[in-house]
N, C-alpha and C positions, 0 to 999 in steps of 0.2 A: 332370367334377368330381370332388375328391377324395372317396373314398369315406366317409371318416371324417366329412367336413363333410356329406356326404348323410345319414348316419346320424344325426347331430345334429339334422337338419332335421326327422326323422320324429317326434320328441317334440313339433314344434309343430303337427303336424296334428290340428287339433280340427274336428269337422264344424260347419258354419256359417261365419261370416265373421270374419277375423282380419285385422288391419292389419299392415304390414311391422314397426312399432314393436314391436307385442305379440309378434309372431313371433320378432323378435330376442331380447326378453326370455326367453321361453319356452325358446328353444333355446341361450341364453347366447352369442350371437354378435353382431356389429356389424351395424348396419343394412345397410351395404354387401353384407355376407356373406350376410345375410337375403334380400336382394333376388337376389343370385346363385343361392342355392338355390331361391327361389321360381320364378325364371324357369326354373330347370332342371325344376322340378316341371312346369310348365305345358307346357314343350316335349315332356314325356312323358306329357301328358294328365292331369295330376294337379292338381286345382284350377282355377278360374276366376276371372279378375280382374273386379270388379264394384263399382262405387261406392266406390273406393278401399280395397276389402279383398278378400282372396283367400279364395273360399268352397270348402270341401272337402265332399265326400260322405263317407258312412259307411265305404266300402270303400277310401278313399285312402290311410290309413296301410298297410293290407295291400299295395295295389299299389305303394308306395312301397318297403316292407320287400323285396318281390319284386324290385324293380329293384336295390336295394342288393346283394341276396344274388347276382344275376347279375354285378354289379360285384365281386364277391369279398368283400364284407362277412362276418364270422363269424357263422353262423346263431345261436349261443348268445347273441352280442351283440343281434342282432335280435330275438329271442325275448324278452330281458328288457324291451324296450321296449313289447311287445304285451301287451294284458290277455288273459284268460283266452279271450274269444270270437275275439279276434285269433290266438290261439295255435291253437285249435281250426280256425280257417279256414286257417292255414298249414299244418297237418297235411293238411287236405283238400286242398289246392293241391298239396303234395308227391305225394299218392297219385294226383291226376288227372294230374299229369305223367308217371306212370308207367303210365298208361292203366288205372286203377282206376276202376269205376263207384262213385262217393262218395254217400253219404247222412249227413247231419249231424243229431245229436240226435233219434234214433229212440227213440220211447217205446213199450214193450212192456206189456201188461197182464196181470194175473191170475198173478203179482203185478207191481205196476208197477215197471218198471225203465227207466232211461233210459241209452242207448249215445251216448258222444260223437260218434265218428266211425267209419263203416262203409265199407270199400273191398272190392269184390269184383271178382276176375279169373278168367276161366275156371271159374266155378262154385264158386271158394273165396273165402270172406269172413275179413278181418282186421277183428277189432273192437278199436278203440282207445279206452282211457281216457287222457284228456289231462291230466297233472298239471303245472300251471303253478305248481309250488312252487320255491323256492330249493334245498332239500336234503329228501332223504326218508331217515327212519330205515328199518331193516331191518323193524321191525314195522309201519311205515306202509305200506311196499311190498309186504309179505306180506298185510296186510288188504285192499289195493288189489287184488292178484292174486286174491284169493279171491272178492272181489265180482265181479271182471270173469270169472272162470270160470263163476260162477253166471248170470251175464247171457248168456254165450255159451250155455251148455247150455238156457236159455229160449229164446234167438234160433233154434237149429237146430231146435227142435220147432215153431216158428212159420214159420220162413221156407224156401223150397226152394232149399238150397244143398248142394253136395256135402260141404262140411266148413266149420267155422269155427275161426279160431285168436284166443285172446284175447291182447291186448298192452297194455302200458303204455309211453307216450311222455312222457318227462320233459325239463325243462327243461335240466338239468345233466347232465354224466357221471356215472353212478353206477357204484361199483366192482362192484356185482352185475349180471349179465348175464342170468341166468335165476333164476327161482323157479317150482319145480314145473314146470319146462321151459316157461314161460311167459316170453317175452321183455321185458326191461326195455331200452327204446330211448331214448337221447338224441336229441332233434329233430335235431341235426346229423348223426346217423347214419341217420336214417330214409330218406333217399333211396337210400342203398347198400343198406340192408335191404329195400327194396322191389324194387330192382334184382335181388336175390339170392332174392327171396321162395320162389320154388318149391325152390331149392336148400336152403332152411332148413327146410323142413316136417318132414323126417325127424327133425331135431333136437327138435323141438317136440311138444307134446302138442295134436293136432287135434282138435276135437269134430267128430264124425261125424253126420250126418244119418241117422234111421233109416228 
């Protein structure tokens, strides 16, 4: 199947039951094309046909997004379709594919702080703040960096790791690559960043456990 048609189909993945007609309306395709997309989904274990409707599970949108990425769909195009929870899940999937142990939405106490995604590999953690926004001003990025630095300092006091790196993952390419040695990573570059993770550590400000 054409990857662009598959990407169109992602928009029609709504948990619960959807008819072919409704799916074609949501995805702006003909009913014939909608049937082809849905057949392709089900061949890949996405969706179940029952009572003249296709029933989707909560994670089917993410599963389809990953399928589209494997077929060559641009990662920034896929990210635009996903909501913030899907975006965090996609970040987590990329880290897991690079053999990081991943935790999502970790809440720290005293003071209360939440970290979107944490990946740990060989005792070093990367703490990611996911920014599913269209564009970020420099001041917004700087504020996000400062908050993530504080979360990371708090994290290394509480958790047994050799060190931790704060990072911001954004939806779009940002002109700024670092603020205070903290990496600003567009989602489509996260995979290569993880691949080169240990080689990048010297350029960045790693919080060390005491």
